[in-house]
C-alpha positions as CSV (number, residue, x, y, z in Angstrom):
1,M,0.0,0.0,0.0
2,F,2.9,2.4,0.5
3,P,3.6,2.9,-3.2
4,F,-0.1,3.5,-3.8
5,L,-0.4,6.0,-1.0
6,T,2.7,7.8,-2.0
7,G,1.4,8.0,-5.6
8,F,-1.9,9.3,-4.3
9,A,-0.3,12.0,-2.2
10,T,2.2,13.0,-4.9
11,G,-0.5,13.1,-7.6
12,G,-2.9,15.0,-5.3
13,G,-0.2,17.6,-4.5
14,L,0.5,18.2,-8.1
15,I,-3.1,18.7,-9.3
16,V,-4.6,20.6,-6.3
17,A,-2.8,23.8,-7.1
18,I,-5.1,26.4,-8.6
19,G,-4.6,26.4,-12.3
20,A,-6.4,27.0,-15.6
21,Q,-7.9,23.5,-15.8
22,N,-9.1,23.6,-12.2
23,A,-10.6,27.1,-12.6
24,Y,-12.6,26.0,-15.6
25,I,-13.9,22.9,-13.9
26,L,-14.9,25.1,-10.9
27,R,-16.8,27.4,-13.3
28,L,-18.6,24.5,-15.0
29,G,-19.5,23.0,-11.5
30,L,-21.0,26.3,-10.4
31,M,-23.1,26.4,-13.6
32,R,-23.9,22.7,-13.2
33,T,-23.3,22.1,-16.9
34,H,-21.3,19.2,-18.5
35,V,-19.7,18.5,-15.1
36,F,-19.5,14.7,-15.5
37,A,-18.1,14.7,-19.0
38,C,-15.4,17.3,-18.4
39,C,-14.3,15.9,-15.0
40,L,-14.0,12.4,-16.6
41,I,-12.0,13.8,-19.5
42,C,-9.6,15.6,-17.1
43,A,-9.2,12.5,-14.9
44,L,-8.7,10.2,-17.8
45,A,-6.2,12.5,-19.5
46,D,-4.2,12.6,-16.2
47,A,-4.4,8.8,-15.9
48,V,-3.1,8.3,-19.5
49,L,-0.2,10.7,-18.9
50,I,0.7,9.1,-15.6
51,L,0.6,5.7,-17.2
52,L,3.0,6.9,-19.9
53,G,5.3,8.4,-17.3
54,V,5.4,5.2,-15.3
55,A,6.0,3.3,-18.5
56,G,9.1,5.4,-19.1
57,L,8.0,8.1,-21.6
58,G,9.2,10.8,-19.1
59,A,12.8,10.4,-20.3
60,L,11.7,10.9,-23.9
61,V,9.7,14.1,-23.2
62,E,12.6,15.5,-21.1
63,A,14.9,15.0,-24.0
64,S,12.6,16.8,-26.5
65,P,13.0,20.6,-25.7
66,A,11.7,21.5,-29.2
67,L,8.3,19.8,-28.5
68,L,8.0,21.5,-25.1
69,T,8.8,24.9,-26.7
70,V,6.0,24.5,-29.2
71,I,3.5,23.4,-26.5
72,R,4.8,26.3,-24.3
73,F,4.0,29.0,-26.8
74,G,0.7,27.4,-27.9
75,G,-0.4,27.1,-24.3
76,A,0.5,30.7,-23.6
77,A,-1.6,32.0,-26.5
78,F,-4.6,29.9,-25.5
79,L,-4.4,31.0,-21.9
80,T,-4.1,34.6,-22.8
81,A,-7.2,34.4,-25.1
82,Y,-9.2,32.7,-22.3
83,G,-8.1,35.3,-19.8
84,I,-9.4,38.0,-22.1
85,F,-12.8,36.2,-22.4
86,A,-12.9,36.0,-18.6
87,L,-12.3,39.8,-18.4
88,R,-15.1,40.4,-20.9
89,R,-17.5,38.3,-18.8
90,M,-16.5,40.3,-15.7
91,L,-17.4,43.5,-17.5
92,K,-20.9,42.3,-18.4
93,P,-22.9,42.2,-15.1
94,D,-26.0,40.8,-16.8
95,A,-24.1,37.6,-17.7
96,M,-22.9,37.0,-14.1
97,D,-26.1,35.7,-12.6
98,L,-26.1,31.9,-12.1
99,G,-29.5,31.7,-13.6
100,Q,-28.8,33.9,-16.6
101,A,-25.2,32.8,-17.4
102,K,-25.2,31.0,-20.7
103,P,-23.5,27.6,-20.4
104,P,-21.1,26.6,-23.1
105,A,-22.1,23.9,-25.6
106,L,-20.8,20.4,-24.7
107,R,-18.5,20.4,-27.7
108,T,-17.1,23.8,-26.7
109,A,-16.6,22.7,-23.0
110,I,-14.8,19.5,-24.1
111,A,-12.6,21.3,-26.5
112,T,-11.7,23.9,-23.8
113,V,-10.9,21.2,-21.3
114,L,-8.7,19.3,-23.8
115,A,-6.9,22.5,-24.6
116,F,-6.3,23.4,-20.9
117,T,-5.0,19.8,-20.4
118,F,-2.7,19.3,-23.4
119,L,-1.5,22.8,-24.2
120,N,0.0,23.1,-20.8
121,P,3.6,22.0,-20.8
122,H,3.5,21.7,-17.0
123,V,1.1,18.7,-17.3
124,Y,3.9,16.8,-19.1
125,L,6.5,17.8,-16.7
126,D,4.4,17.0,-13.7
127,T,2.5,13.8,-14.7
128,V,4.9,12.3,-17.2
129,V,8.4,13.4,-16.2
130,L,8.0,13.9,-12.4
131,M,5.6,11.1,-11.7
132,G,7.5,8.8,-14.0
133,S,10.8,9.6,-12.3
134,I,9.5,9.1,-8.8
135,S,7.8,5.9,-9.8
136,A,11.1,4.4,-11.0
137,S,12.3,4.3,-7.3
138,F,9.6,1.8,-6.5
139,G,10.8,-0.8,-9.1
140,A,8.2,-3.4,-9.8
141,D,5.7,-1.6,-7.5
142,R,5.8,1.6,-9.7
143,W,2.5,0.6,-11.2
144,W,0.9,0.9,-7.7
145,F,2.5,4.3,-7.4
146,G,0.9,5.2,-10.8
147,A,-2.5,3.8,-9.7
148,G,-2.4,6.0,-6.6
149,G,-1.8,9.1,-8.7
150,M,-4.6,8.2,-11.1
151,V,-7.1,7.7,-8.2
152,A,-6.1,11.1,-6.7
153,S,-6.9,12.7,-10.1
154,F,-10.4,11.2,-10.2
155,V,-11.1,12.1,-6.6
156,W,-9.9,15.7,-7.1
157,F,-11.7,16.5,-10.4
158,F,-15.0,15.0,-9.4
159,G,-14.8,16.5,-6.0
160,L,-14.1,19.9,-7.5
161,G,-16.8,19.7,-10.2
162,Y,-19.6,18.4,-8.0
163,G,-18.4,20.2,-4.8
164,A,-18.6,23.5,-6.5
165,R,-22.4,23.5,-6.3
166,L,-22.1,24.0,-2.5
167,L,-20.9,27.5,-3.3
168,A,-23.9,28.1,-5.6
169,P,-25.7,30.3,-3.0
170,V,-22.7,32.6,-2.9
171,F,-22.7,32.9,-6.7
172,Q,-26.3,33.9,-6.9
173,R,-24.9,37.4,-6.6
174,P,-23.4,39.0,-9.8
175,T,-20.5,40.4,-7.7
176,A,-19.3,36.9,-6.9
177,W,-19.2,36.0,-10.6
178,R,-17.2,39.2,-11.2
179,V,-14.7,38.2,-8.5
180,L,-14.4,34.6,-9.9
181,D,-13.9,35.8,-13.4
182,A,-11.3,38.3,-12.3
183,I,-9.4,35.5,-10.4
184,I,-9.7,33.3,-13.5
185,A,-8.3,36.0,-15.7
186,L,-5.5,36.6,-13.3
187,V,-4.6,32.9,-13.1
188,M,-4.7,32.6,-16.9
189,F,-2.5,35.7,-17.5
190,T,0.0,34.6,-14.8
191,I,0.4,31.1,-16.1
192,A,0.7,32.4,-19.7
193,A,3.4,34.8,-18.6
194,G,5.2,32.0,-16.7
195,L,5.2,29.9,-19.8
196,L,6.5,32.7,-22.0
197,F,9.3,33.6,-19.7
198,S,10.3,30.2,-18.5
199,G,12.3,29.3,-21.5
């Protein structure tokens, strides 16, 4: 059980940090729209990346700086655009009310979640390289380490998506949506700047 629990703690520690993907899942959870599908996609994507890392792909990704550079600039552009959209929502008070806010179409929500997941180079460094490197220290038990990380991902995303509705009474006020979108925009711009200047 030790490798599994270590994987669970490590995976949980890596994904709990507030980021673009988490902020978007929180927003969908508050709107109660496409929660299951998007949480499942996020968790499955993490599971696949962790599996690849445990299987040894981490060394290959680490040795491909050109690939990470392309992902870095693409991710920065996407995050900047989404940050601008969040600012536009913040400036439209009539779109802030939980009952009036127009939910995204399922196709749009899925595309956005996939972009947040795969256009973020940190996801490769965290789940593939870091988790893969740590798992190697467990030898044959590395698969239990990977399983722990995968379970942590499922617990976190579904907890965040469905737990967000507990905050729904707070977000009945337009001001709360303004604050949330301001935070989301700040997170997006900060991560984008970090990607651009990390090279």
